[in-house]
FILO-578735 format. One record per residue (C-alpha): z negated, x negated, y; chain; residue number from 0. Coordinates in steps of 0.1 Angstrom, whole numbers, always signed. Layout:
<atoms>
ATOM    zz    xx    yy unit pos
ATOM     Z     X     Y    A NUM
...
</atoms>
This chain:
<atoms>
ATOM    zz    xx    yy unit pos
ATOM  -133   +80   -55    A   0
ATOM  -168   +68   -49    A   1
ATOM  -192   +73   -20    A   2
ATOM  -178   +43    +0    A   3
ATOM  -147   +31   -18    A   4
ATOM  -115   +52   -21    A   5
ATOM   -83   +43   -39    A   6
ATOM   -76   +16   -13    A   7
ATOM  -110    +1    -6    A   8
ATOM  -139    +9   +17    A   9
ATOM  -123   +21   +49    A  10
ATOM  -137   +36   +82    A  11
ATOM  -142   +31  +119    A  12
ATOM  -155    -4  +126    A  13
ATOM  -193    -4  +131    A  14
ATOM  -195   +33  +127    A  15
ATOM  -191   +42   +90    A  16
ATOM  -181    +6   +80    A  17
ATOM  -203   -20   +97    A  18
ATOM  -211   -57   +95    A  19
ATOM  -241   -50   +73    A  20
ATOM  -219   -34   +47    A  21
ATOM  -197   -64   +48    A  22
ATOM  -226   -88   +43    A  23
ATOM  -239   -68   +14    A  24
ATOM  -205   -67    -2    A  25
ATOM  -204  -105    +0    A  26
ATOM  -239  -108   -14    A  27
ATOM  -231   -85   -43    A  28
ATOM  -198  -102   -53    A  29
ATOM  -213  -137   -50    A  30
ATOM  -241  -127   -74    A  31
ATOM  -220  -105   -98    A  32
ATOM  -194  -132  -104    A  33
ATOM  -219  -160  -102    A  34
ATOM  -239  -150  -133    A  35
ATOM  -250  -173  -161    A  36
ATOM  -248  -205  -141    A  37
ATOM  -212  -200  -130    A  38
ATOM  -205  -206   -93    A  39
ATOM  -183  -178   -80    A  40
ATOM  -151  -187   -62    A  41
ATOM  -139  -160   -38    A  42
ATOM  -108  -160   -15    A  43
ATOM  -109  -140   +17    A  44
ATOM   -80  -129   +39    A  45
ATOM   -77  -106   +69    A  46
ATOM   -53   -88   +93    A  47
ATOM   -55   -97  +130    A  48
ATOM   -74   -66  +143    A  49
ATOM  -104   -74  +164    A  50
ATOM  -131   -63  +140    A  51
ATOM  -116   -83  +111    A  52
ATOM  -131  -115  +124    A  53
ATOM  -166  -100  +124    A  54
ATOM  -162   -86   +89    A  55
ATOM  -147  -119   +77    A  56
ATOM  -178  -139   +87    A  57
ATOM  -202  -113   +75    A  58
ATOM  -186  -113   +41    A  59
ATOM  -185  -151   +39    A  60
ATOM  -221  -153   +49    A  61
ATOM  -230  -129   +21    A  62
ATOM  -209  -148    -5    A  63
ATOM  -224  -182    +4    A  64
ATOM  -260  -168    +6    A  65
ATOM  -255  -156   -30    A  66
ATOM  -242  -191   -41    A  67
ATOM  -205  -184   -40    A  68
ATOM  -179  -207   -26    A  69
ATOM  -157  -188    +0    A  70
ATOM  -121  -199    +5    A  71
ATOM  -107  -186   +38    A  72
ATOM   -70  -178   +41    A  73
ATOM   -75  -164   +76    A  74
ATOM   -47  -140   +87    A  75
ATOM   -26  -132   +57    A  76
ATOM   -11  -102   +40    A  77
ATOM   -28   -81   +13    A  78
ATOM    -3   -92   -14    A  79
ATOM    -9  -128    -2    A  80
ATOM   -46  -125   -11    A  81
ATOM   -36  -109   -44    A  82
ATOM   -12  -137   -52    A  83
ATOM   -36  -165   -44    A  84
ATOM   -64  -149   -63    A  85
ATOM   -43  -147   -94    A  86
ATOM   -24  -180   -93    A  87
ATOM   -54  -202   -82    A  88
ATOM   -77  -185  -106    A  89
ATOM  -104  -172   -82    A  90
ATOM  -130  -148   -95    A  91
ATOM  -122  -123   -69    A  92
ATOM  -103  -117   -37    A  93
ATOM  -113   -98    -6    A  94
ATOM   -89   -85   +20    A  95
ATOM  -101   -71   +54    A  96
ATOM   -76   -46   +67    A  97
ATOM   -71    -9   +74    A  98
ATOM   -34   -11   +67    A  99
ATOM   -15   +13   +90    A 100
ATOM   -46   +27  +107    A 101
ATOM   -54   +21  +144    A 102
ATOM   -72   -11  +154    A 103
ATOM  -105    +7  +157    A 104
ATOM  -106   +13  +120    A 105
ATOM  -110   -14   +93    A 106
ATOM  -114   -17   +56    A 107
ATOM  -124   -40   +28    A 108
ATOM  -102   -42    -3    A 109
ATOM  -115   -59   -34    A 110
ATOM   -92   -77   -59    A 111
ATOM  -100   -89   -94    A 112
ATOM   -91  -122  -109    A 113
ATOM   -57  -109  -121    A 114
ATOM   -47  -100   -85    A 115
ATOM   -52   -62   -92    A 116
ATOM   -75   -37   -75    A 117
ATOM  -111   -42   -86    A 118
ATOM  -122   -24  -117    A 119
ATOM  -141   +10  -112    A 120
ATOM  -171    -2  -131    A 121
ATOM  -177   -31  -106    A 122
ATOM  -172    -8   -77    A 123
ATOM  -198   +16   -91    A 124
ATOM  -224   -12   -93    A 125
ATOM  -215   -23   -58    A 126
ATOM  -220   +11   -44    A 127
ATOM  -254   +14   -61    A 128
ATOM  -263   -19   -44    A 129
ATOM  -251    -6   -10    A 130
ATOM  -275   +22   -15    A 131
ATOM  -304    -2   -23    A 132
ATOM  -302    -5   -61    A 133
ATOM  -296   -41   -72    A 134
ATOM  -299   -32  -109    A 135
ATOM  -299   -60  -134    A 136
ATOM  -285   -85  -108    A 137
ATOM  -317   -83   -88    A 138
ATOM  -352   -96   -91    A 139
ATOM  -378   -69   -83    A 140
ATOM  -349   -48   -70    A 141
ATOM  -336   -75   -46    A 142
ATOM  -307   -99   -50    A 143
ATOM  -321  -135   -49    A 144
ATOM  -308  -160   -23    A 145
ATOM  -292  -193   -34    A 146
ATOM  -312  -223   -23    A 147
ATOM  -307  -261   -20    A 148
ATOM  -274  -272   -36    A 149
ATOM  -269  -237   -50    A 150
ATOM  -259  -224   -15    A 151
ATOM  -222  -218   -14    A 152
ATOM  -196  -237    +6    A 153
ATOM  -169  -224   +30    A 154
ATOM  -135  -239   +25    A 155
ATOM  -105  -236   +49    A 156
ATOM   -77  -226   +25    A 157
ATOM   -45  -226   +45    A 158
ATOM   -29  -243   +15    A 159
ATOM   -32  -211    -4    A 160
ATOM   -13  -191   +23    A 161
ATOM   +14  -218   +24    A 162
ATOM   +17  -216   -14    A 163
ATOM   +23  -178   -11    A 164
ATOM   +50  -184   +15    A 165
ATOM   +67  -209    -8    A 166
ATOM   +66  -184   -36    A 167
ATOM   +83  -158   -16    A 168
ATOM  +111  -182    -6    A 169
ATOM  +115  -193   -42    A 170
ATOM  +124  -158   -53    A 171
ATOM  +157  -157   -34    A 172
ATOM  +188  -168   -52    A 173
ATOM  +212  -164   -22    A 174
ATOM  +215  -181   +12    A 175
ATOM  +208  -156   +40    A 176
ATOM  +230  -176   +64    A 177
ATOM  +252  -155   +86    A 178
ATOM  +229  -124   +80    A 179
ATOM  +213  -109  +111    A 180
ATOM  +179   -94  +101    A 181
ATOM  +155   -74  +122    A 182
ATOM  +117   -77  +115    A 183
ATOM   +90   -54  +128    A 184
ATOM   +57   -70  +120    A 185
ATOM   +35   -42  +135    A 186
ATOM   +14   -69  +153    A 187
ATOM    -2   -73  +119    A 188
ATOM    -6   -97   +90    A 189
ATOM   +31  -105   +86    A 190
ATOM   +36  -117  +122    A 191
ATOM   +41  -153  +112    A 192
ATOM   +49  -151   +75    A 193
ATOM   +80  -128   +75    A 194
ATOM   +98  -149  +102    A 195
ATOM   +90  -181   +83    A 196
ATOM  +104  -168   +50    A 197
ATOM  +136  -153   +64    A 198
ATOM  +144  -183   +86    A 199
ATOM  +137  -207   +57    A 200
ATOM  +164  -188   +38    A 201
ATOM  +189  -192   +66    A 202
ATOM  +188  -157   +82    A 203
ATOM  +191  -152  +119    A 204
ATOM  +160  -131  +128    A 205
ATOM  +153  -106  +156    A 206
ATOM  +115  -103  +155    A 207
ATOM   +95   -76  +173    A 208
ATOM   +58   -67  +174    A 209
ATOM   +47  -102  +164    A 210
ATOM   +22  -108  +191    A 211
ATOM   -11   -95  +178    A 212
ATOM   -39   -91  +204    A 213
ATOM   -65   -76  +181    A 214
ATOM   -60   -41  +196    A 215
ATOM   -22   -35  +193    A 216
ATOM   -18   -35  +155    A 217
ATOM    +4    -6  +145    A 218
ATOM    +7    +7  +181    A 219
ATOM   +42   +21  +183    A 220
ATOM   +52    -5  +158    A 221
ATOM   +58   -11  +121    A 222
ATOM   +67   +11   +92    A 223
ATOM   +49   +42  +107    A 224
ATOM   +70   +40  +139    A 225
ATOM  +104   +32  +124    A 226
ATOM  +123   +45  +154    A 227
ATOM  +115   +12  +173    A 228
ATOM  +132    -9  +147    A 229
ATOM  +161   +15  +144    A 230
ATOM  +169   +10  +181    A 231
ATOM  +167   -28  +177    A 232
ATOM  +190   -29  +147    A 233
ATOM  +217    -6  +163    A 234
ATOM  +215   -21  +198    A 235
ATOM  +218   -57  +185    A 236
ATOM  +244   -50  +158    A 237
ATOM  +221   -63  +130    A 238
ATOM  +229   -61   +93    A 239
ATOM  +196   -47   +82    A 240
ATOM  +160   -44   +95    A 241
ATOM  +126   -44   +78    A 242
ATOM   +94   -29   +91    A 243
ATOM   +59   -36   +77    A 244
ATOM   +25   -20   +81    A 245
ATOM    -6   -37   +93    A 246
ATOM   -13   -57   +61    A 247
ATOM   +23   -58   +49    A 248
ATOM   +19   -43   +15    A 249
ATOM   +46   -19   +23    A 250
ATOM   +81   -19   +38    A 251
ATOM  +105    +6   +52    A 252
ATOM  +140    -6   +60    A 253
ATOM  +169    +4   +84    A 254
ATOM  +206    -1   +76    A 255
ATOM  +232   -13  +101    A 256
ATOM  +239   +23  +113    A 257
ATOM  +202   +30  +120    A 258
ATOM  +196   +51   +89    A 259
ATOM  +161   +49   +75    A 260
ATOM  +157   +34   +40    A 261
ATOM  +124   +49   +28    A 262
ATOM  +104   +39    -2    A 263
ATOM  +124   +65   -23    A 264
ATOM  +157   +49   -12    A 265
ATOM  +143   +15   -21    A 266
ATOM  +133   +27   -56    A 267
ATOM  +169   +41   -60    A 268
ATOM  +186    +9   -48    A 269
ATOM  +164   -14   -69    A 270
ATOM  +163    +9   -99    A 271
ATOM  +201   +10  -100    A 272
ATOM  +204   -28   -95    A 273
ATOM  +177   -36  -121    A 274
ATOM  +193   -12  -146    A 275
ATOM  +228   -28  -141    A 276
ATOM  +213   -62  -147    A 277
ATOM  +194   -51  -178    A 278
ATOM  +161   -58  -160    A 279
ATOM  +147   -23  -158    A 280
ATOM  +122   -23  -187    A 281
ATOM  +121   +10  -205    A 282
ATOM  +149   +21  -183    A 283
ATOM  +122   +39  -163    A 284
ATOM  +110   +39  -127    A 285
ATOM   +74   +51  -118    A 286
ATOM   +71   +74   -88    A 287
ATOM   +44   +96   -73    A 288
ATOM   +45  +134   -71    A 289
ATOM   +55  +130   -34    A 290
ATOM   +89  +114   -41    A 291
ATOM  +119  +134   -30    A 292
ATOM  +136  +157   -55    A 293
ATOM  +169  +141   -45    A 294
ATOM  +156  +108   -60    A 295
ATOM  +151  +124   -94    A 296
ATOM  +186  +140   -93    A 297
ATOM  +201  +107   -84    A 298
ATOM  +183   +90  -113    A 299
ATOM  +195  +117  -136    A 300
ATOM  +231  +110  -126    A 301
ATOM  +225   +73  -134    A 302
ATOM  +208   +80  -167    A 303
ATOM  +176   +63  -154    A 304
ATOM  +143   +79  -166    A 305
ATOM  +113   +83  -143    A 306
ATOM   +76   +92  -146    A 307
ATOM   +53  +107  -119    A 308
ATOM   +17   +98  -110    A 309
ATOM    -8  +111   -85    A 310
ATOM    -4   +99   -50    A 311
ATOM   -15   +63   -45    A 312
ATOM    -1   +29   -55    A 313
ATOM   -32   +23   -76    A 314
ATOM   -20   +51  -100    A 315
ATOM   +16   +38   -99    A 316
ATOM    +4    +3  -110    A 317
ATOM   -19   +17  -137    A 318
ATOM   +10   +36  -153    A 319
ATOM   +33    +5  -150    A 320
ATOM    +6   -16  -166    A 321
ATOM    -1    +9  -194    A 322
ATOM   +36   +12  -204    A 323
ATOM   +50   -21  -194    A 324
ATOM   +74    -8  -167    A 325
ATOM   +88   -32  -141    A 326
ATOM   +94   -10  -111    A 327
ATOM   +74   +17   -93    A 328
ATOM   +63   +29   -59    A 329
ATOM   +58   +54   -32    A 330
ATOM   +79   +72    -6    A 331
ATOM   +57   +54   +21    A 332
ATOM   +71   +20   +11    A 333
ATOM   +46    +7   -14    A 334
ATOM   +70    -9   -39    A 335
ATOM   +56   -27   -70    A 336
ATOM   +77   -50   -91    A 337
ATOM   +54   -62  -118    A 338
ATOM   +76   -91  -128    A 339
ATOM   +68  -107   -94    A 340
ATOM   +35   -92   -82    A 341
ATOM    +5   -70   -91    A 342
ATOM    +5   -50   -59    A 343
ATOM   +30   -37   -34    A 344
ATOM   +44   -65   -12    A 345
ATOM   +65   -56   +18    A 346
ATOM   +80   -90   +23    A 347
ATOM   +88   -93   -14    A 348
ATOM  +105   -59   -12    A 349
ATOM  +126   -71   +17    A 350
ATOM  +137  -101    -3    A 351
ATOM  +148   -80   -33    A 352
ATOM  +167   -57   -10    A 353
ATOM  +184   -87    +6    A 354
ATOM  +193  -100   -28    A 355
ATOM  +209   -67   -37    A 356
ATOM  +227   -65    -4    A 357
ATOM  +242   -99    -8    A 358
ATOM  +250   -95   -45    A 359
ATOM  +268   -62   -38    A 360
ATOM  +288   -76    -8    A 361
ATOM  +284   -41    +7    A 362
ATOM  +269   -31   +40    A 363
ATOM  +234   -18   +38    A 364
ATOM  +245   +18   +45    A 365
ATOM  +264   +18   +12    A 366
ATOM  +235    +7   -10    A 367
ATOM  +219   +42   -13    A 368
ATOM  +251   +62   -18    A 369
ATOM  +245   +87   -45    A 370
ATOM  +210   +96   -33    A 371
ATOM  +210  +128   -13    A 372
ATOM  +176  +135    +3    A 373
ATOM  +164  +171    +0    A 374
ATOM  +148  +187   +30    A 375
ATOM  +110  +184   +26    A 376
ATOM   +83  +203   +46    A 377
ATOM   +46  +194   +43    A 378
ATOM   +19  +215   +60    A 379
ATOM   -19  +214   +57    A 380
ATOM   -43  +243   +58    A 381
ATOM   -81  +238   +64    A 382
ATOM  -101  +259   +40    A 383
ATOM  -136  +271   +34    A 384
ATOM  -137  +261    -3    A 385
ATOM  -110  +238   -18    A 386
ATOM  -116  +245   -55    A 387
ATOM  -119  +283   -50    A 388
ATOM   -87  +284   -29    A 389
ATOM   -65  +264   -53    A 390
ATOM   -79  +284   -83    A 391
ATOM   -76  +318   -68    A 392
ATOM   -54  +340   -90    A 393
ATOM   -33  +354   -62    A 394
ATOM   -28  +320   -47    A 395
ATOM   -17  +306   -80    A 396
ATOM    +6  +336   -86    A 397
ATOM   +23  +330   -52    A 398
ATOM   +28  +293   -60    A 399
ATOM   +44  +302   -93    A 400
ATOM   +66  +329   -77    A 401
ATOM   +79  +304   -51    A 402
ATOM   +85  +278   -77    A 403
ATOM  +104  +302   -99    A 404
ATOM  +125  +313   -70    A 405
ATOM  +134  +277   -61    A 406
ATOM  +143  +269   -97    A 407
ATOM  +162  +236  -102    A 408
ATOM  +173  +236   -65    A 409
ATOM  +138  +229   -52    A 410
ATOM  +102  +225   -60    A 411
ATOM   +67  +232   -47    A 412
ATOM   +36  +210   -48    A 413
ATOM    +1  +221   -38    A 414
ATOM   -27  +196   -38    A 415
ATOM   -62  +191   -25    A 416
ATOM   -69  +164    +1    A 417
ATOM   -92  +137   -13    A 418
ATOM  -109  +131   +21    A 419
ATOM  -109  +164   +40    A 420
ATOM  -112  +202   +33    A 421
ATOM   -75  +205   +34    A 422
ATOM   -49  +219   +10    A 423
ATOM   -15  +203   +14    A 424
ATOM   +15  +224    +6    A 425
ATOM   +49  +206    +2    A 426
ATOM   +82  +224    -5    A 427
ATOM  +116  +208   -11    A 428
ATOM  +147  +230   -10    A 429
ATOM  +184  +230    -1    A 430
ATOM  +177  +236   +36    A 431
ATOM  +147  +232   +59    A 432
ATOM  +145  +269   +69    A 433
ATOM  +139  +278   +33    A 434
ATOM  +113  +251   +30    A 435
ATOM   +94  +264   +60    A 436
ATOM   +95  +300   +47    A 437
ATOM   +82  +290   +13    A 438
ATOM   +54  +269   +27    A 439
ATOM   +44  +297   +51    A 440
ATOM   +43  +322   +23    A 441
ATOM   +17  +302    +4    A 442
ATOM    -3  +295   +36    A 443
ATOM    -4  +332   +44    A 444
ATOM   -16  +340    +9    A 445
ATOM   -44  +315   +12    A 446
ATOM   -54  +331   +45    A 447
ATOM   -51  +366   +32    A 448
ATOM   -75  +357    +4    A 449
ATOM  -101  +347   +30    A 450
ATOM  -101  +309   +25    A 451
ATOM   -82  +298   +56    A 452
ATOM   -99  +282   +86    A 453
ATOM   -67  +273  +105    A 454
</atoms>
């Protein structure tokens, strides 16, 4: 991770550690970087409906056009929508303004390359230098030049791009959704119009909640991080299935007809089994992160499906899929990537693929994940004085090894450093929750006894 950009863009509290000046400079840099050698950069810009997104949108567009780029505005759209339009309509880059599942007071800027993937690290490194005042080879006397006369960029209202994305989602379904009752929790975010349009075009009867964005209610007791709201709606209304998205709709968590939560791990199991049965699971392998539940791996073992693990972050999942040509990967949080259809996680696309599996199986949603038994999982954090010293302490490592050996094949332990705070995260999975808590507490007490603990 860089000074400003993490694995999911430049994120922070609006006008505190991410401000309009940053957004303007990002636009200036991208317009210049992709507008070299006489080429006029074409950039597409989307946003979620939080209040500060409008400010950042116009600041970025001002920067792009001042550097001679043409800025195509999708307005409120999902992150995967920006990715799709960037790739299909051959833009030089895409920009999404969103802080995903974070509160409205936060925001973020995600950069997408011409292939619809997260921007390359080398471009981000140059951008970060520019944000710190170094224009490098792009500048003249250390300053980015302004476009003049006919070189000044244009602003284009590009609603047609968003409509094309909606049409693409609809085209992926091979079944009619008539007579299926579907709940949709749009988190008062980017999916608030798109999800309903897609499902109703396919014939479903929809029960939509949290689809009235005010700019300050995004993710408030809504969406994939507050799945209990959708659970109640599905059960009380006798719906067949429900889907909840986060603020920018790049992830999805579902609920079956009984109110059981279908997490990202459940989705990987359901789709992995379905794709394997249809001969569509390339390499017979699913890519997960280290945070996926042990029960998922045991379920895959029983099906003869292989799996690989990456560090936490959909960025790393996609990189592994791209490297080895795999078709399915994702995270427990609901970022599901199907590389045949998209280059990023797409919550609405995930919903469609689950619906296709549901209708093809002719089973109720509660039956789709049979065979996957979730292991109890406990995750606790401890704030420490020195991250590296704590995780490399011999006594701490010995305790982690001891706990792991004791759990054996019936559990596992994962200890990792936070990438943003002085925290060590300890996760244990075992046959029962009491055992998980005991094991986690043993490791935390060892860290404290070695003198590293702050809490």
